[in-house]
N, C-alpha and C positions, 0 to 999 in steps of 0.2 A: 533253825534258819542259818544259812552260811553267812560268814562275815562279809564276803564280797557282795552278796545280795543286799545286805543291809546298807552298805556304802553306796550301792547303785540307787537304792530307793531314796536315800537322803539326797544324793546328787540330783535326781530327777525332781525332787520337791523344792530344792533350793535354787536350781537353775533359773526359774522364772523370776525369783527375787533379785538375783544378781543382774539379770538382764534388765529388769524394771528399774533398778536403782542406778544403772550406769548408762541407760539409753538417752540420747540427745537428738530427738527427731527435729528436723528442720521444718518449720511451719510456714504458711503463706504470709507474705509481708503485708502490713497494713497499708491502706490508702491514706493520703493526707486528709486531715480534718477540713482544711481549706488551702488553696494555693493561689498566689497572685504573681502577675508579671507586670513590671513597670517599664513600658517601652521608652525608647530614646529618639533622638532626631535622625533625619535621613542624611545621606552623604552630601558633602558640600566641598567647596574649595576655600583656602585661606592664602592670601598673598600669592596666588597662582599655583599653589600646591593642592593637589587632590587629597582630601581627608576622608577616608572611608570608615564606616561604622564596622568595627571588627567584632563588636559584641561587648556590651557593658557587663561587668562582673561584680556581683555582690560578694564581698570578701569577708565581712564579719557582721555580727548582729548581737545586740544585747536587749534583754527585756527591761523595760523602764518601770518605775515605781507605780505608774498609773495602769499597768497591765499591758501597755502597748509595747512597741518594739522600735529600736533605733538601728537602722541598717546603714552601713558604709560601703560604698561601691567605687570602683575605678571606672571612669568614663573615658573610653578610648578615642572619642571623636572631638574632644575639647568643645563640648556643647556650650559652655558658659563663657560669657565675655569677661575680660577682653581676650581676644585671640592673639596668640604670639606667632602664629605661622609655623610651617613645617609639617611633616607627616607623622610625627611621633608625639603629638600633644595628648596630655592626660589631665583629667580633672578629678578631684575627690567630690563625690556626691553623698550627701546624707539624706536619708528618707526617714522621717518620723511617722509611724503608723499608730492606729488604735489597736485594740486587742484582736481585731479581725483582719488586720493587714491593710486597712483602708488608709490612704495617705492623708496625714494631717498637715504636714509641710515638708518641703524638700528644698535643699540649698546646695550650691556648688562652691568649691573653694579651689584656688589655683595651687594645688599641691598634688604631687604624683604618688600613685601606688599606696593607698591607705591599707593598713594591715589589721588594725584592731580598733574597736570602739567600746566604750563603757560609760555608764552613768555614775556621777559622783554625788556627794551629799547635798550639794546645792541644786540638784536636779539638772545641772548642766551635763554636757557630754565632753569626753576627751577622746581624741583620735590620734593614734600613733601610726607612723608609716615610714616609708623610705626617707631618711634624713630629716624627719620632722615630728613634732608633737603639736597638736592644736587643741585649744580649750574654747568651748562654746558655752553660751548660756542655754537655758531651757528652750528658747525659741530658735536656736541655731545661729545666733549672732556671735561673731568672733570676738573673744576677749583677749587672748594672746596666742602667739605661736612662737616656736623656737626651732631653729634649724641646726643640724649637726652634720658631721662628716661621715658617720656610719649609716648603713642601710639596715633598717629595723624590720623584723618579721613579727614581733609581738610587743605588746605594751600592757601593763597592769597598774592599778593604783595600790600602793602599799598601805598597811594599816596606819602608818604615821601621817598619811595624807599626801606623801610624795608619789612620784611615778618612777617605774622601772621599765626600761626598754631593752630588748634583746635582739641581736642581729649579727652583722659582720662589719669589719672595718672598711672593706672595699669590695664591691660586687663585680668588678671587672678585671682584677688582677689576682691570679691564683696565688702568687707569692705573698700577697697582702691580705688574703682571704682568711681573716682571723676572727674567732668568736669575740663579740664585743657586747658588753652590758654597761649601761649607764644608769645613774640614779639622779633625779632632779627633785627639787622641792616643790611644794604646792604652788609656788609662784613661777615655776618653770626654770629657775636658776640651777645650774649644774652643781651637784654635790660630789660625785665621783664618776670616774670613767675607767673601766678595767677591760683588759683583753685576756683571752685564755687560749693557749695552744701549747701542747706538750711535745709536739714533734713538728717537723717541717710540713706535714701534710695539712690539707685544707681543714679548717675548723669553723664551725658556726653554731650560734645559739638561736634555735628556731622557736622556742616556746618557753614560758616561765610562769611559775606560780609561787605564791608566798606560802610557807609552811606554818604549822601550828606554833613553832618555836620562834617565828619572826625571821627565819632564814628564807632563801629563795632557791627553789628547785628548778633546774634547767634541763631541757631536752634539746638535743642537737646532733652534731657529728664531729668526731675527731678520729680520723682513720677508721671509720665505722660508726655505728650507732653509739651515742654518748649520753650519759646522765651525770649531772653535777649538782652540788649544793654549795651555795655561797652564803656568807653571813651578811648582816645588814650593812657592812662596809664594802662588800664586794670581794672579800677574801675567800679563796677556794678552800672548802672544807672537805668535800667528797668529790671524787672523780672516778667514774666507772665507765670503761669502754667495753663494747661487745662486738669484737671484730668478727665473730662467727655469724653475726646477722648481716654483715656486708652491706650496710645501708645507713639510713638516717632516721632519727626520731624527729617528727615534725610537730607533734603536739603532746601536751602533758596535762593530766588532771589529778588532783589529790584525792585519796580515798579515805573513808572513815577510820581505817586502822592505822593511819599515819603513813601509809605507803603511797605509791603512785602508779597510774596506768599511763603508758606511753604508746603512741601509734606512729607509724611511718611506713617505710618501704625498704626493700632490699633489691639489689641487682643480681639476677641469676646468671652467673657466668661472666659478670663484668659490665662495664659501662655500655650503654646503648643496647642492652639486651633486655628481654622481658623481665618485669619486676613483679614482686608480690607485696601485698599489704601485710604489715606486722602489727600485732597488738601484744604488749608485754606488761607484766605486773612486776614491780620491784618493791622492796621494803624501803624504809626511810634512809638507808645507807646505799641504796642502789643495787643491793644483792638481788639477782634474778630469782623470782618465785615461779614464774611460768611465762612462756611466750607461744604465740600461735601465728601461723602465716595463712594467708587467704589469697586465692586467685579470683580473677574476674574476667574470664574469657568473654569476648575475643579481644578485650583491651590489653595491649602489650605493655604500655607504661603505666601500670596501676600501682598506686600506693595510697595510704590514708593521709589525709591532710588535717583532720580535726577529730576530737573525741569528746564525749560527754557521758557522765554516769546517769543512768536512768533510775526511776523510782523503785524498781525491783532489785537494785543492786548490780544490775548488769551494765553493759556499755553499748552506746551507739556510736559507730565510727563512720565517717563519710570519706569517700575517695574521690580523687581527681577524676574527671569525666563525670559519670553519673552512677553513684553507688552508695547505698546505705546498708551497713552490716550491723546486725544486732546480735550480741552475745550475752551469755549469762555471766555471773560473777567470776567465772574461771576461764573465760575466753572461748567457751564452746558455742558454736554458731547456733542461733535460734531461728533466724530468718535473714534473708537479704533481698534487696530490691536494687536492680541495676538496669543499665541500658539494654542488656540482653533479655531481661524478664519483663520490661515495661512495654506492653503491647498497646497501651492507650496514650502514649506520649504524655505521661504524667510528670515525669522527672525533668528537671533542668540539670545543669551541672551542679555538683554538690561540693562547695568549697569549705563551709563552716557549719558547725552544729552546736546548739546550746540546749541544755535542759531547761524546761519552762516550769513556772511556779506550780502548775497543776499536775506535774508528774509526767507530762509529755515532753516533746522536743520540737525544735524549729530548725530549719535548714535554709541556707541562703546560697545562691549561685547565680547562674544566668540561663536564659531561655529565649530563643528567637530574637537575639540582639538586645534584649532587655534584662534588667535585674529580675531574678526569680526568687520567690520566698514562699515557703510552705510550712504549715503547722501540723504536727501529728499529735493525736490524742493519746492520753495515758493508756497503756495496755491493761486489760483486765487480769486479775489473778496475780498481781505483782506482790512481791515480798520485799521488806525494807532493806536487807543487807545480805552480805555474803554468807554469814553464819546461818541465816534462816532460809536461804534459797533452796537448800536440800532437806529442810526439816520435814515436810510432808512425806516425800518418798521414803525418808529414813524411818519415820514412824510406821508407815505401811509395811516397809521391809521387816522391821522388828516384829510387828504383829504377825505377819505371814510366817516368819521364821519360828515364832513361838507356837503357832498352830502346827507347823511342820514337825516340831519336836514332839508335841503331844500325839500327833498321828503316828509318828515312827515308834514312840514308846508304847502306844496302844497295840500296834501291830506286833511288836516284839513280844509283848505279854501274851497276845493271842496265839502266836505261833509257838511260843514256848510251852503254853498249856497243851497244845496239840502235839508237842514234841516233833515238830517238822523243821 
């Protein structure tokens, strides 16, 4: 038998293996396990000014220790007393639900543009937002609040019991638009205040997480997408910029291997042009491991606003407007659900996503002028981490390859005996 015939036979037998191992078919997106909309008030006037309902926005959500959820929303019609007048009134609304999204209590607070909510050890809630941090007890009663000069996009509790807030120094002046991170103690008193800018360009800190070493990893923008690591005193240890991405990282989540996954968006061809969603994986020092871009036609201004790691080691990213994108551990798209695929009016806007204790995820946003909240069940056939996500196809591929080798060897022996 000729050498070329043997190579062709091996190629024919191995080709299905390679195709099987590398294929990433996009499957149908799941429907919510349940979905809730919490409506608001009708239009009205204050001190002679017409105040319209522009649509209340759920901006963040946290799962509480009782299995329920705490949602924080921006109320654009200033529904709660006392009214201060004007056409740009905003109120912070907190909705506490049970495990099925049914309202247990809701309360409003005269603070504007909340960005983050989380539960702390005493079962109370902490809310961080533009220029403020607010501490509530388990029933939503205010315990203390602090005001600052910076505008914050993210807030977390540190392992030492204090709080870290990330944002910008001034939201209205480009020259003063500098990434700002502050640390306060458990009582709300300021511990340190740092800014970060390496060039005259706009910089901002959009999201922050605590690392395994007690440092803080930051996602944001400095002349393009930016990743940083600061120590417990706010000193910059790592700074990585990715100008090739031409955009911003808006959210960050830590991974089991000590690295991070970041999401955001880039501008194709410059400002005010169509944008793409970005998902990127970096190591602990911000070295790029991989990145992917995703489109969501017909949405022009599309980018990812939040990300969570799912029980199978993959990621669920939500995009401004209405979009859920599910990837595997390496960023390859598994399914997506967006306004263009939603034929049953299931989705609202999708602002923030969290992984839930049961291995599923929950999304908050707005729908029909009310806060929208949906819970998605865990997906079947999940695997626990990146290293095992390809274990089954790898085993199958090895087995098939072994069978192919046996078959080829047998055929070689057969044809050799026939001297063909």
